[in-house]
C-alpha positions in Angstrom: -76.2 -48.6 153.6 -73.8 -49.6 150.9 -74.8 -47.1 148.3 -74.2 -44.3 151.2 -70.8 -45.7 151.4 -69.7 -45.5 147.8 -71.6 -42.2 147.5 -68.7 -41.0 150.5 -66.1 -43.1 148.5 -66.9 -41.2 145.5 -66.9 -38.1 146.9 -63.7 -38.4 148.8 -62.3 -39.9 145.6 -63.1 -36.9 143.7 -61.9 -34.3 146.5 -58.5 -36.0 146.4 -58.0 -35.4 142.8 -59.1 -31.9 143.4 -56.5 -31.2 146.3 -54.0 -33.1 144.1 -55.0 -30.8 141.0 -54.8 -27.6 143.2 -51.3 -28.8 144.1 -49.8 -30.1 140.9 -45.9 -29.7 141.0 -46.2 -28.7 137.5 -47.9 -25.0 138.1 -45.2 -22.7 137.9 -43.2 -20.5 135.7 -39.5 -21.5 134.2 -37.0 -19.7 133.6 -33.9 -21.8 131.9 -30.9 -19.0 132.8 -27.8 -19.3 130.0 -24.6 -17.7 130.4 -24.1 -14.6 128.7 -21.2 -13.8 126.7 -17.7 -15.1 127.9 -19.3 -16.3 131.2 -20.5 -19.6 132.3 -23.9 -19.1 134.6 -26.5 -21.5 134.1 -29.3 -23.2 136.0 -32.5 -22.7 136.4 -35.5 -20.8 138.4 -38.8 -21.6 139.0 -42.0 -19.2 140.3 -44.5 -20.7 142.2 -48.0 -19.2 142.6 -48.2 -19.1 146.9 -49.9 -17.6 149.7 -48.5 -14.1 150.2 -47.0 -13.7 146.8 -44.2 -15.9 144.7 -42.0 -18.4 145.9 -38.8 -18.1 144.0 -36.6 -21.3 143.8 -33.3 -21.0 142.1 -30.5 -22.9 141.0 -27.4 -21.4 139.3 -23.7 -22.7 138.9 -20.7 -21.4 137.0 -20.6 -18.4 139.0 -17.6 -16.9 140.8 -17.7 -17.3 145.0 -19.2 -14.3 146.3 -22.9 -12.4 146.3 -24.3 -11.9 143.1 -27.3 -9.0 142.0 -30.2 -11.4 141.0 -33.1 -9.5 139.1 -36.6 -9.8 137.4 -36.1 -7.7 133.9 -38.7 -6.0 132.0 -37.9 -8.1 129.0 -38.1 -11.7 128.2 -34.9 -11.5 125.5 -31.9 -12.8 126.1 -30.4 -12.5 122.8 -28.2 -9.7 122.9 -24.5 -11.3 123.9 -24.7 -9.3 127.0 -28.1 -9.8 127.5 -28.4 -5.3 127.2 -32.0 -6.9 125.3 -33.5 -8.2 128.8 -33.9 -4.1 129.9 -34.3 -2.7 133.1 -35.2 -4.4 136.1 -39.3 -5.1 136.0 -40.7 -2.1 137.5 -44.2 -1.4 137.1 -44.5 1.0 140.2 -41.8 3.3 138.9 -40.5 3.0 142.6 -36.6 3.4 143.2 -33.8 0.3 143.2 -33.9 -1.4 146.9 -33.5 -4.5 148.9 -36.1 -7.6 148.3 -36.8 -7.0 152.2 -37.8 -3.3 151.3 -41.2 -1.5 151.2 -43.0 -1.8 148.0 -42.5 2.0 147.7 -38.7 1.6 147.9 -37.9 -1.3 145.4 -38.8 -2.6 142.3 -41.1 -5.6 142.1 -38.0 -7.0 140.1 -35.8 -6.4 143.1 -34.7 -10.3 144.5 -31.4 -9.5 145.7 -28.7 -11.6 145.7 -27.8 -14.7 145.7 -24.7 -16.3 147.4 -22.5 -18.5 145.2 -20.0 -21.5 147.0 -16.7 -22.2 146.7 -17.8 -24.3 143.8 -19.3 -21.7 142.0 -23.3 -23.3 142.7 -26.2 -20.7 144.5 -29.4 -21.6 145.6 -32.2 -19.6 146.1 -35.7 -19.9 147.7 -37.7 -17.2 149.4 -41.4 -15.8 148.6 -41.4 -12.7 146.9 -44.8 -10.5 148.0 -44.6 -8.0 145.5 -44.1 -10.1 142.4 -47.6 -11.3 140.7 -47.2 -14.5 139.6 -49.7 -13.6 136.2 -47.3 -10.9 135.3 -44.1 -12.9 134.9 -44.6 -14.9 132.1 -42.4 -12.9 129.3 -40.3 -11.4 131.9 -36.8 -12.6 131.9 -34.3 -13.5 135.4 -30.6 -11.9 135.3 -28.1 -13.0 137.6 -25.3 -10.4 137.9 -21.4 -11.1 138.2 -21.0 -8.8 141.7 -23.4 -8.1 145.0 -26.1 -5.4 144.6 -25.4 -2.7 147.2 -29.6 -2.1 147.2 -28.7 1.3 147.0 -27.3 2.4 143.9 -29.8 3.8 141.4 -31.3 2.3 139.3 -30.3 -1.0 139.6 -27.5 -1.6 142.5 -24.1 -1.4 141.3 -23.9 -5.3 140.7 -22.2 -5.2 137.5 -22.3 -7.1 133.8 -25.0 -9.4 133.5 -23.4 -13.2 133.6 -26.4 -15.0 133.0 -30.4 -14.9 131.4 -33.3 -16.7 131.3 -36.4 -15.7 129.4 -39.8 -16.8 132.1 -41.9 -18.7 130.7 -45.1 -21.7 131.9 -43.3 -24.7 132.4 -44.4 -27.6 129.7 
């Protein structure tokens, strides 16, 4: 009887270890957002693989109050003073620009909508996006824009200058 109990205990310990490893909060990708030239936007965006897509959690500060376009861009390069080096929106399907709630044929994969900054210039975002593919994110960039994304204007929503940029990479 004692050996069976030890076996059950060992199995329980192993199962717990496996579950904790699978739920490890370190399993994410991250972009440290830095301001573009003449701007103050900075913060962090994390990407987690979840059922139904990718959970995107952002905390950005240094913004003007109001809405700011928020997009994944095609190149992981924030070296240009205006972040033009990040290229356009991530759009592997060649779809038109649209709202993050639009069907896949009516939006870019990188169309995440808007951040809304409070009166102190701080914005938070927490949403699961069904079009993003976790394994495709590393090496792309995340951009915060000066103005609101209107979800209509092609190809990028008329959201204005790029005020913050970060390269997406595995968390270390």
